[in-house]
N, C-alpha and C positions, 0 to 999 in steps of 0.2 A: 505494499501499500504505498503510495506517495502522496504528497500535498503537489506536485510538480505537475501532474497529470490532469489537474482540476479545470473545469471548465462554468461550473455552476456550484453555489454552494446556498443551501436551502436548510432553514431554518425551523425550529421551533419555535412559540411564540414565548409561551407563559416563562417566566424565571429562565427564560433565554435570551429575547430581546428588550422584553418589557417585563418588570414584578407581576406577581398576582399571588393576592393575598385571601381567597376564597376559602371561609370556613368549610373545612371537608367534613368536618365533626357533625355540625348544622345539619349541611347538609346531605350527609348520609340518613339522620334522623329523619329528616323531612322525607326523602325517598321511603325510609325502609330500607333499606341497600345495606346489607352487612359489610362489615369492614374490609374482607376478602373479596369481595365482589368489584368487577369494575363496573362504573357508574353506567357507563352507556351500555354494558351488556344488560346491565338489571333488568333496564325499560324494557329490553327486549322480550320478557314473559308476559307482557301485559298487551291485552287489546288496545286498538286504537284509539279510543277516549282517552282512556289512563295514561296512555303511553305519552299521549300530548298534553297530558296534566302536568304530570313526571316532567316531560320536557321544559314546559315554561318555568317551573321552577328552577331547573339546572341554569335556563336561558336567563331568569333576571338575577339569578346568581354572580353570572358572568357579566351581565351589563351591567351593574353595580362595582362590580370590581376593575374593569374597565375605566370607570370613569376617574379610580383612584390610582391607576398605574403610573408607573416612572421605568425610565430608562434603567435598563442593566449594564454595569460595568463594561465600557469598551465598546459597547452596541452599537454609536453613533459613529466611532471613531472607524471600527472595523465597516459598516455600512458604506462610510462614506469612500473609504480606500478600494473595497472591491467593485464599487461605483464608477472612481476613476479608472479601473484596470480593465474595465468593460468584464466581469464576470456577469453571469444571469445568476438572480437573484430570486430565491420563493420562500415564501413560508408555508410550512404543512401544521396545523392546529388541530386540537378536538375544539376546540373552541366555538359557538356559534358563528355564523359571518356578522354579524351586528356589531359583537362585542371586539372581533378581532380588526372590524375595519378602524373601531374606535379608536381603537390601541395604534395602530398605526397611524393613521391623521393624526393623532392628538401630539403623537412624538416625532411626525415629519420624517418617516422611514420611506424611502423612496423603492418600495417591495414591487417588483415586477409583476411579480404572480401570488396570489393566497386562495389557500386554498383549505377548507373548512369540512367538517363531518358534515355539513350539508350538501357538498358535490358527491366527496367518494366515502367508502367506507373506512371509520377512524383508525388511526394508529393503535396497532402497530400492522396492518394490513397496509401493504405497498405501492396500491393502487393508485394514490398520489403520487408518488415518487413516479410510478411509472406512467404517468400522464405528463408528468412535466417533461420525462426522457424523451418522448414524443414530440413534445410541444417543441423542445430546444434542438433535436436529431443529435441526440448524446450520445455515449454508450454509458454503462451504471457505474465503471469506474471515474468518468467524469465529471461525477456528484458525489459533493460531501453533504452529510444530513448532521448537523448539529446539534444537540438539545440536553437538556439535564435530567431527564429519565430515563429509565433504562425501558420504557416503548420506544421512544428514539432510536435508541442504539439498536431493536429491534426490529423496526419499520427499516432502515436501513438493510441491513442483515438480510431482512425480507428480499430487498430489492436489488440486494447484491452492490451495493452501493459502498463507500465509503463512509466511515462515521467518525464522530467527534464527540465526544460529552467534556460536558463543560458544570464542574463540582460548584460553581458559586463560591469559591473560597474554602469549602468545608472538605474533609478528608479526601483525598486521594484517592483513598484504600475504597470510598464509595463508589469508583468509578465501576463500570460493569466492566468482566475482564475482555470479554468481547469488542469492546472499544477500540479502534485503530489510533485512535488519538484519544489526550486526555487535558483538560488543563482547568486551571482555578478560577480566569475569568475570559472572556471575549479577546482580551488583550493578548491573553497568549498565544491564542489561534493568529492576531493580526502578527504577531511579530515572528509567527514563523513563516506562515504564509510571504511577509517581506525578503525574508533572504530566501525564499526557495527560487 
């Protein structure tokens, strides 16, 4: 795996490019979702009407969170540099489109392609990365997927792309062992790309 081959960088959104402080304990209580169950998968067991009601609860939490978000360390600098260098830039998020768009516009991030759970199966399904590969006419190894969660690394692996884990300053031992690259913040990735 090598950063030299990259032509596109695709990011997770929450706690990768911008902060997120959703109270997942409260959200799980409101959805009656067990701790060990994925929130979006939890919804799939219900009929359409109940699924929509629960989905609206998640959406309300996401939209409230979007209004209070801030940039993660290095996000502005990295996106600016990638834009200058001519990389394709995308975001794949499990967020709803409304909340994701609010965050991207609020922080003036020039993201060319935004894909949410409303367009494609949510991560770790690789569908959204496949879409970007086709759109940009790139092979998997020319794309790096960057995120702060093991779902992000799984998504990259499932699409055969390169992966980068951002630990947000937490112990590097938290990094999934399958990640091709790992940095405390986005500035670490930026510095590595600059010397390629």
